C-alpha positions as CSV (number, residue, x, y, z in Angstrom):
1,M,16.2,-113.2,47.7
2,K,16.2,-116.2,45.1
3,K,19.8,-116.8,43.5
4,K,18.1,-116.6,40.2
5,K,16.3,-113.2,40.6
6,F,20.0,-112.0,42.4
7,L,21.6,-112.8,39.1
8,E,19.1,-111.5,36.8
9,I,19.3,-107.8,38.8
10,L,23.4,-108.0,38.7
11,G,23.1,-109.1,35.2
12,G,20.9,-106.1,34.5
13,I,23.2,-103.5,36.1
14,T,26.2,-105.1,34.4
15,M,24.5,-104.4,31.0
16,G,23.2,-101.1,32.0
17,F,26.9,-100.2,33.1
18,I,28.7,-101.5,29.7
19,S,26.1,-99.9,27.8
20,V,26.7,-96.4,29.1
21,I,30.2,-96.7,28.3
22,F,29.9,-97.6,25.2
23,I,27.2,-94.9,24.2
24,F,29.7,-92.3,25.9
25,F,32.5,-93.4,23.7
26,L,30.1,-93.2,20.7
27,I,29.1,-89.6,21.5
28,M,32.6,-88.8,22.0
29,E,33.6,-89.7,18.7
30,A,30.6,-87.6,17.1
31,E,31.3,-84.7,18.8
32,K,35.0,-84.6,17.6
33,I,34.0,-85.3,14.0
34,M,31.1,-82.4,14.4
35,A,33.9,-80.0,15.9
36,L,35.9,-80.1,12.3
37,Y,32.6,-78.7,10.3
38,P,30.4,-75.4,10.4
39,K,27.4,-75.5,13.0
40,E,24.9,-75.9,9.9
41,K,26.1,-79.0,9.1
42,E,25.7,-80.7,12.5
43,L,22.4,-82.4,11.8
44,Y,24.4,-84.0,8.5
45,I,27.1,-85.1,10.3
46,L,25.1,-86.4,13.0
47,F,22.9,-88.5,10.5
48,I,25.8,-90.0,8.7
49,T,27.2,-91.2,12.3
50,I,23.8,-92.8,12.6
51,I,23.9,-94.5,9.6
52,V,27.4,-95.8,10.2
53,A,26.4,-97.0,13.8
54,Y,23.5,-98.9,11.9
55,F,25.6,-100.9,9.7
56,A,28.1,-101.3,12.6
57,Y,25.8,-102.9,14.7
58,H,24.6,-105.6,12.3
59,I,27.9,-106.1,10.7
60,Q,29.3,-106.9,14.3
61,I,26.5,-108.9,15.1
62,L,27.1,-111.3,12.1
63,I,30.7,-111.2,13.0
64,H,29.8,-112.6,16.6
65,E,27.8,-115.4,15.2
66,L,30.6,-116.2,12.4
67,G,32.9,-116.2,15.3
68,H,30.6,-119.3,16.7
69,L,30.8,-121.0,13.4
70,V,34.7,-120.5,13.0
71,F,35.5,-121.6,16.3
72,G,33.0,-124.2,16.4
73,K,34.4,-125.7,13.2
74,L,37.9,-125.4,14.7
75,S,36.3,-127.4,17.5
76,G,35.0,-130.5,15.4
77,Y,31.0,-129.1,14.9
78,K,29.2,-129.0,11.7
79,F,27.3,-126.2,10.3
80,S,23.7,-126.2,10.9
81,S,22.2,-122.6,10.7
82,I,23.1,-119.0,10.9
83,R,20.6,-116.3,11.6
84,L,21.0,-112.6,11.3
85,G,17.7,-110.9,13.3
86,S,14.9,-113.1,11.7
87,I,16.8,-114.4,8.8
88,M,18.1,-117.5,8.7
89,L,20.4,-119.6,6.5
90,I,19.9,-123.1,7.4
91,K,21.4,-126.5,5.8
92,K,19.1,-129.2,4.9
93,K,20.2,-132.2,3.1
94,N,23.3,-130.6,1.9
95,K,21.1,-127.5,0.5
96,Y,21.2,-124.1,1.8
97,K,17.7,-122.4,2.2
98,I,16.7,-119.3,3.7
99,K,13.9,-119.3,6.3
100,T,12.9,-117.1,9.0
101,L,12.8,-117.3,13.0
102,K,12.6,-114.7,15.7
103,I,13.5,-115.3,19.1
104,I,13.2,-112.6,21.6
105,G,16.5,-111.8,23.6
106,T,18.7,-112.6,20.6
107,G,19.9,-110.4,17.8
108,G,21.1,-113.5,15.7
109,Q,22.5,-117.0,16.2
110,C,24.9,-119.9,14.9
111,I,23.5,-123.3,15.7
112,M,26.1,-126.0,15.0
113,N,26.0,-129.8,14.8
114,P,27.8,-131.1,18.0
115,P,30.7,-133.7,17.6
116,E,30.4,-137.2,18.8
117,L,30.6,-137.4,22.7
118,D,33.9,-139.5,23.9
119,E,34.1,-142.6,25.8
120,N,34.3,-140.1,28.7
121,D,30.8,-138.6,27.5
122,D,33.0,-135.4,26.8
123,Y,33.4,-133.0,23.9
124,P,35.0,-129.6,23.2
125,A,32.6,-126.9,24.1
126,T,34.1,-123.5,25.5
127,L,35.4,-122.1,21.9
128,Y,32.3,-123.0,20.5
129,N,30.6,-120.9,23.2
130,L,33.2,-118.0,23.4
131,G,33.9,-118.1,19.8
132,G,31.6,-115.0,19.0
133,S,33.1,-112.7,21.3
134,L,36.4,-113.9,20.6
135,L,36.0,-112.9,16.9
136,N,34.3,-109.8,17.7
137,L,37.5,-108.8,19.9
138,I,40.1,-109.9,17.2
139,V,38.4,-107.7,14.4
140,S,37.9,-104.6,16.8
141,S,41.5,-104.7,17.9
142,I,42.5,-104.6,14.3
143,L,40.4,-101.9,13.6
144,I,41.2,-99.7,16.7
145,S,44.9,-100.8,15.7
146,I,44.3,-99.0,12.2
147,A,42.6,-95.9,13.6
148,I,45.4,-95.5,16.2
149,I,48.1,-95.8,13.2
150,I,46.1,-93.2,11.1
151,N,46.0,-90.9,14.0
152,E,43.9,-88.3,12.3
153,N,40.5,-87.1,13.2
154,N,38.5,-87.6,10.3
155,F,35.4,-89.8,8.7
156,T,37.8,-92.7,8.2
157,T,38.9,-93.1,11.7
158,L,35.4,-92.2,12.9
159,I,34.3,-95.3,10.8
160,L,37.0,-97.5,12.3
161,K,36.3,-96.5,15.6
162,V,32.7,-96.8,15.5
163,F,32.8,-100.3,14.3
164,S,35.5,-101.2,16.9
165,Y,33.4,-99.8,19.8
166,F,30.4,-101.9,18.5
167,G,32.7,-105.1,18.5
168,F,34.1,-104.3,21.9
169,Y,30.6,-103.9,23.1
170,F,29.2,-107.1,21.5
171,A,32.2,-108.9,22.9
172,A,31.7,-107.6,26.8
173,L,27.9,-108.1,26.4
174,N,28.2,-111.8,25.3
175,G,31.5,-112.8,27.1
176,I,31.2,-111.4,30.4
177,P,28.9,-114.1,32.2
178,M,25.4,-112.5,32.7
179,K,21.9,-113.7,33.7
180,A,19.9,-110.8,32.1
181,G,16.7,-110.8,30.1
182,M,14.9,-113.9,28.5
183,I,18.2,-115.7,27.4
184,D,21.6,-116.6,29.1
185,N,24.6,-115.0,27.5
186,D,27.2,-117.2,25.9
187,G,29.7,-116.3,28.6
188,Y,27.2,-117.4,31.1
189,N,26.6,-120.4,29.5
190,A,30.4,-121.3,29.2
191,I,30.9,-121.4,32.8
192,S,27.5,-123.3,33.5
193,L,28.7,-126.4,31.4
194,N,32.3,-126.2,32.8
195,K,31.0,-126.2,36.5
196,D,28.8,-129.4,36.1
197,K,29.3,-132.4,34.0
198,Q,25.6,-132.9,33.8
199,A,25.0,-129.4,32.3
200,K,27.9,-129.8,29.8
201,K,25.8,-133.1,28.4
202,A,22.6,-131.3,28.6
203,F,24.1,-128.7,26.1
204,W,25.4,-131.5,23.7
205,I,21.8,-133.0,23.9
206,Q,20.2,-129.4,23.1
207,L,22.4,-129.3,20.1
208,K,21.8,-132.8,19.1
209,T,18.1,-132.2,19.6
210,N,18.1,-129.4,17.3
211,Q,20.3,-131.4,14.8
212,L,17.5,-134.2,15.0
213,L,14.7,-131.7,14.5
214,N,16.5,-130.4,11.3
215,E,16.6,-134.1,10.1
216,N,12.8,-133.8,10.5
217,K,12.5,-135.9,13.5
218,R,10.0,-135.1,15.9
219,L,10.7,-135.0,19.5
220,K,8.7,-138.6,20.2
221,E,10.9,-140.0,17.3
222,M,14.3,-139.3,19.0
223,P,15.6,-141.4,21.7
224,E,14.5,-140.8,25.0
225,E,17.4,-140.9,26.9
226,L,17.8,-137.3,25.4
227,F,15.3,-136.4,27.6
228,K,16.0,-137.8,30.8
229,V,16.9,-135.6,33.5
230,D,18.5,-137.2,36.6
231,K,16.6,-136.9,39.8
232,D,19.5,-135.4,41.9
233,A,20.1,-133.1,38.6
234,D,21.0,-129.2,39.6
235,L,18.1,-127.2,38.1
236,T,19.5,-123.9,39.0
237,N,22.0,-124.5,36.3
238,N,20.3,-123.0,33.2
239,L,21.5,-125.9,30.9
240,I,19.9,-128.7,32.8
241,A,16.9,-126.8,33.5
242,T,16.6,-126.5,29.7
243,Q,16.8,-130.2,29.4
244,A,13.8,-130.7,31.6
245,A,11.9,-128.2,29.7
246,Y,12.4,-130.4,26.7
247,E,11.2,-133.3,28.6
248,C,8.0,-131.6,28.8
249,N,7.9,-130.7,25.1
250,L,8.3,-134.5,24.4
251,L,5.0,-135.2,26.6
252,M,3.3,-132.8,24.6
253,D,4.7,-134.2,21.2
254,K,3.3,-137.6,22.6
255,H,-0.1,-135.9,23.6
256,E,0.2,-137.3,27.2
257,F,-1.4,-134.1,28.4
258,T,-2.0,-134.6,31.9
259,K,1.7,-135.8,32.7
260,A,2.8,-133.1,30.8
261,N,1.0,-130.5,32.4
262,K,1.9,-132.1,36.0
263,K,5.5,-131.9,34.9
264,M,5.4,-128.4,33.8
265,K,3.6,-127.5,37.1
266,E,6.1,-129.1,39.1
267,L,9.1,-127.6,37.1
268,L,7.9,-124.1,37.4
269,K,7.3,-124.2,41.2
270,K,10.9,-125.3,41.7
271,E,13.9,-122.7,42.1
272,T,15.5,-123.4,38.5
273,S,17.4,-121.2,36.2
274,L,15.0,-121.8,33.4
275,V,15.4,-118.7,31.0
276,G,12.3,-116.8,30.2
277,V,11.8,-118.0,26.6
278,H,11.4,-121.6,28.1
279,Q,9.3,-120.6,31.1
280,N,6.6,-118.7,29.0
281,L,6.6,-121.1,26.6
282,L,5.8,-123.8,29.2
283,I,3.1,-121.6,30.2
284,C,1.9,-121.5,26.7
285,D,1.5,-125.2,26.6
286,M,0.2,-125.3,30.4
287,I,-3.0,-123.0,29.0
288,Y,-3.6,-125.6,26.1
289,C,-3.5,-128.5,28.5
290,E,-6.1,-126.4,31.0
291,L,-8.0,-125.5,27.8
292,I,-8.7,-128.9,26.3
293,D,-9.2,-130.5,29.7
294,G,-12.0,-128.0,30.0
295,D,-10.7,-125.9,33.0
296,L,-11.1,-122.4,31.8
297,K,-10.4,-120.5,35.1
298,K,-7.2,-122.1,35.5
299,A,-6.4,-121.4,31.7
300,E,-7.5,-117.7,32.5
301,K,-5.4,-117.5,35.5
302,L,-2.4,-118.5,33.6
303,Y,-3.2,-116.0,31.0
304,T,-1.6,-112.8,32.7
305,N,-0.7,-109.5,31.0
306,D,3.1,-110.5,31.3
307,L,2.5,-113.7,29.3
308,K,0.3,-111.4,27.0
309,N,3.3,-109.3,26.4
310,F,5.6,-112.3,25.9
311,M,3.3,-113.6,23.2
312,K,3.1,-110.5,21.4
313,S,7.1,-110.4,21.3
314,M,6.9,-114.0,19.8
315,K,3.6,-113.6,17.6
316,D,5.4,-115.6,14.9
317,F,6.2,-118.6,16.7
318,P,4.1,-121.5,15.9
319,S,3.6,-122.6,19.4
320,I,2.6,-119.3,20.1
321,I,0.0,-119.0,17.3
322,R,-1.3,-122.2,18.1
323,T,-1.9,-121.0,21.7
324,N,-3.5,-118.0,20.6
325,Y,-5.8,-120.4,18.4
326,V,-6.8,-122.7,21.0
327,I,-7.2,-119.5,23.8
328,S,-9.7,-118.0,20.9
329,L,-11.4,-121.2,20.2
330,I,-12.3,-122.5,23.6
331,L,-11.4,-119.6,26.3
332,E,-12.8,-116.6,24.3
333,K,-15.3,-118.4,22.1
334,N,-14.1,-116.6,19.0
335,E,-14.5,-118.5,16.0
336,E,-13.4,-115.9,13.7
337,K,-10.3,-115.1,15.5
338,A,-9.5,-118.6,15.9
339,K,-9.8,-119.1,12.0
340,Q,-7.5,-116.1,11.4
341,Y,-5.0,-117.6,13.9
342,Q,-5.3,-120.8,12.0
343,K,-4.5,-119.0,8.5
344,D,-1.6,-117.2,10.3
345,F,-0.5,-120.7,11.0
346,Y,-0.2,-122.1,8.0
347,Q,1.2,-118.9,6.5
348,R,4.1,-119.5,9.0
349,A,4.8,-122.7,8.3
350,K,6.0,-122.1,4.8
351,T,9.1,-120.1,6.1
352,Y,9.5,-121.8,9.6
353,P,12.8,-124.0,9.6
354,Y,11.9,-126.8,11.6
355,Q,8.7,-128.9,9.7
356,S,8.8,-131.4,12.5
357,D,7.6,-128.7,15.0
358,I,4.8,-127.7,12.3
359,A,3.8,-131.3,12.3
360,S,3.5,-131.6,15.8
361,E,1.8,-128.2,16.3
362,K,-0.9,-129.2,13.4
363,E,-1.7,-132.1,15.5
364,L,-2.6,-130.1,18.6
365,I,-4.5,-127.4,16.6
366,A,-6.6,-130.6,15.3
367,I,-7.2,-132.0,18.9
368,A,-8.2,-128.3,20.3
369,R,-11.0,-128.6,17.3
370,K,-12.1,-132.2,18.2
371,T,-12.3,-130.9,21.7
372,I,-15.0,-128.5,21.1
373,E,-16.7,-130.9,18.5
374,K,-17.4,-133.2,21.1
């Protein structure tokens, strides 16, 4: 069994175990409260408990992302954006704007501009990565302490305990190193960047790339050294593997499609720790390359049911809409469907946070159109 697959299975088991414990404590608290009221009010009490749990879930996600912000600021980072669900607050030219972005496997995200590298190409990274879990732990410890001091079985202590349980749950889910699902968690990233100097530099490059994107720079306008990956780099480190994926993205933005397709194929054949989101987005780009090159059979082979499910879950992502457009246009030869995806793309562009990505995707859509008009 490959190391990556083993870690994913182990991560899934750990996540399941933590979730079972969390649900057990929630049920236990709900039963304590229900025991205080007549049976005819049980459904009412259960309904209130679910509402409390709903708000606790979202508030603790916000606390988690604020933890990255607080500990990032303490480490010398500058605010770029914070997201809860699909709603993003982003800073652009000293103005704050509301945009939308959904990434599968994440309930929120706080992205910050990194401090400059020192003379040893080093920078503080651990606190920023673990800040979310730390603030969940701090807030939840305070809440559970208050509940213990009150020492009464009533709705006040129920609310305090439910909020604290969600906080401990998120702290464990994000702080205990795990590789599960589409995205590696904070704890796994913290270990990855501290084990390998190249990985730590790769994480800085990813944050720097995001900063430049937010400044409306396209990948092809950025310094090329940001995308260079050493031949001997350890691609089983997820952070280094992500940098290698960015190199493929650069070639797509430069319209070097043959070179990009070759590099993507090579990367996906290797044993890497590339996370599921990046893997699938690369396959989408490979489909694009094959279709504009006229190789419909290769494109169709890549267009698997698993990829279709991924694309549905990320249907509002610009590169996914562009991929759906070119599939409809060239593979399915469905002009009406393609036109609808083109409309969807321009509608999505209005609220997407990174307009430099939109400019790149517009060009790829135009190239696909020219391909069938030849």
